[in-house]
C-alpha positions in Angstrom: 21.6 22.6 61.3 19.3 23.5 64.3 17.6 26.3 62.4 16.9 24.0 59.4 15.0 21.6 61.7 12.9 24.4 63.1 12.0 25.6 59.6 11.0 22.1 58.5 9.0 21.5 61.7 6.9 24.7 61.4 5.5 23.9 58.0 4.6 20.4 59.1 2.8 21.7 62.2 1.0 24.3 60.1 -0.1 21.7 57.6 -1.5 19.4 60.3 -3.2 22.4 61.9 -4.7 23.4 58.6 -6.1 19.9 58.0 -7.6 19.9 61.5 -9.0 23.4 61.1 -10.4 22.7 57.7 -12.4 19.7 58.9 -13.8 21.3 62.0 -17.5 22.1 62.0 -20.3 22.9 64.4 -20.9 19.2 65.0 -17.3 18.0 65.1 -16.3 15.5 67.7 -13.2 13.7 68.8 -12.5 10.2 70.1 -9.1 9.5 71.7 -7.1 6.4 72.8 -4.2 7.1 75.2 -1.6 4.3 75.0 0.2 3.1 78.1 3.4 4.9 77.1 1.7 8.3 76.7 1.3 8.3 73.0 -2.2 9.1 71.6 -4.4 8.0 68.7 -7.4 10.1 67.9 -10.1 10.5 65.4 -11.9 13.8 64.5 -15.3 13.3 62.9 -18.6 15.0 62.1 -21.3 13.7 64.5 -24.0 13.7 61.8 -27.6 12.9 62.6 -28.9 9.5 61.5 -31.9 11.4 60.0 -29.9 13.9 57.9 -27.0 11.8 56.6 -27.4 8.4 55.0 -24.2 6.4 54.5 -23.7 4.9 51.0 -24.0 1.2 50.9 -20.7 -0.4 49.9 -18.9 2.9 49.2 -16.6 5.1 51.3 -18.5 7.4 53.6 -17.5 10.9 54.5 -20.0 11.9 57.3 -21.2 15.4 56.8 -19.2 15.7 53.6 -15.8 15.4 55.3 -13.9 12.2 56.0 -12.9 11.3 59.5 -9.3 12.3 60.4 -6.9 10.0 62.2 -4.0 11.5 64.1 -1.5 9.0 65.5 1.6 9.5 67.6 2.5 5.8 67.3 3.0 3.5 64.2 -0.1 1.3 64.0 -1.0 -2.0 62.5 -4.4 -2.2 60.9 -5.7 -4.9 58.6 -2.2 -6.2 58.2 -0.8 -2.9 57.0 1.4 -0.4 58.9 0.2 3.1 59.4 3.1 5.5 60.2 3.0 8.4 62.7 1.0 11.3 61.2 -2.4 12.4 60.0 -4.7 10.4 57.7 -8.2 10.4 56.5 -10.5 7.5 57.5 -13.6 6.3 55.6 -16.0 3.7 56.9 -17.6 1.6 54.2 -21.0 0.6 55.4 -22.5 -2.6 54.0 -25.8 -4.4 54.5 -24.2 -7.2 56.6 -20.7 -5.9 57.3 -18.6 -2.7 57.4 -15.0 -2.0 56.4 -12.7 0.8 57.3 -10.2 2.5 55.0 -7.2 4.6 56.1 -6.1 6.9 53.3 -3.0 9.2 53.1 -4.7 12.1 51.3 -5.4 14.7 53.9 -5.9 17.7 51.5 -9.0 19.6 52.6 -11.8 19.1 50.1 -10.1 16.3 48.2 -12.2 13.6 46.8 -11.6 10.0 48.0 -8.9 8.3 45.9 -8.6 4.5 46.4 -4.9 4.7 45.1 -4.1 6.7 48.3 -5.3 3.9 50.6 -2.7 2.6 53.0 -4.9 0.2 55.1 -8.2 -1.5 54.7 -9.9 -4.0 56.9 -13.3 -5.6 57.6 -14.9 -4.6 60.8 -16.8 -6.8 63.2 -20.5 -5.6 63.2 -23.3 -6.1 65.6 -26.9 -4.8 65.7 -27.7 -2.6 68.6 -31.3 -2.6 70.1 -31.6 1.2 70.5 -30.6 3.2 67.4 -27.9 5.9 67.8 -29.5 9.2 66.8 -26.1 10.5 65.6 -22.8 9.1 64.5 -20.7 8.2 67.6 -17.1 7.1 67.5 -15.2 5.9 70.5 -12.1 3.9 71.4 -11.6 1.0 73.8 -8.0 0.7 75.0 -6.4 -2.5 76.2 -2.6 -2.8 76.3 -1.3 -1.8 72.8 -4.7 -2.1 71.2 -7.1 0.7 70.4 -10.4 -0.7 69.2 -12.4 1.9 67.3 -16.1 1.6 67.8 -18.4 3.3 65.3 -22.2 3.5 66.2 -24.7 4.7 63.6 -28.4 3.9 63.4 -28.8 0.3 64.6 -25.3 -0.8 63.7 -22.1 -1.0 65.8 -18.8 -1.6 64.0 -15.5 -2.4 65.6 -11.9 -2.6 64.3 -8.5 -2.9 66.0 -5.6 -0.5 65.7 -2.5 -2.0 67.3 0.4 0.2 68.4 3.9 -0.9 67.4 
């Protein structure tokens, strides 16, 4: 029984490592939120230049051609849906007046976005910022069980709450 668990754990680790490795690039960046109990939520993304990458208005955006990747060690609530522990792709959906964020379960490298794979979607609070961000920036603000993702691109700041369960 013990050996069977090791055999199952190794392929899962290799799969998550392959997803992480496949989406690394020279401009890759990570934002992390450390919960009070030691669990972590993090996003890997391409810190694309605002001059070289234009997000599609009203459609899921994969900065630099690769979606953001969410890794969570805690079940999360986002937009009324539950996100289990694991790895997921994340797509911001920029709009003229508001942004949304989609969490998708398809983490296969190079896979096209498929709305049927969405597990959570929520509108984000957006605010204009006076000084334009020259590159995509993602950060977390942590308060209690809440990890607020902050996405800065151009003159827009978008915010959404992931709540640990």
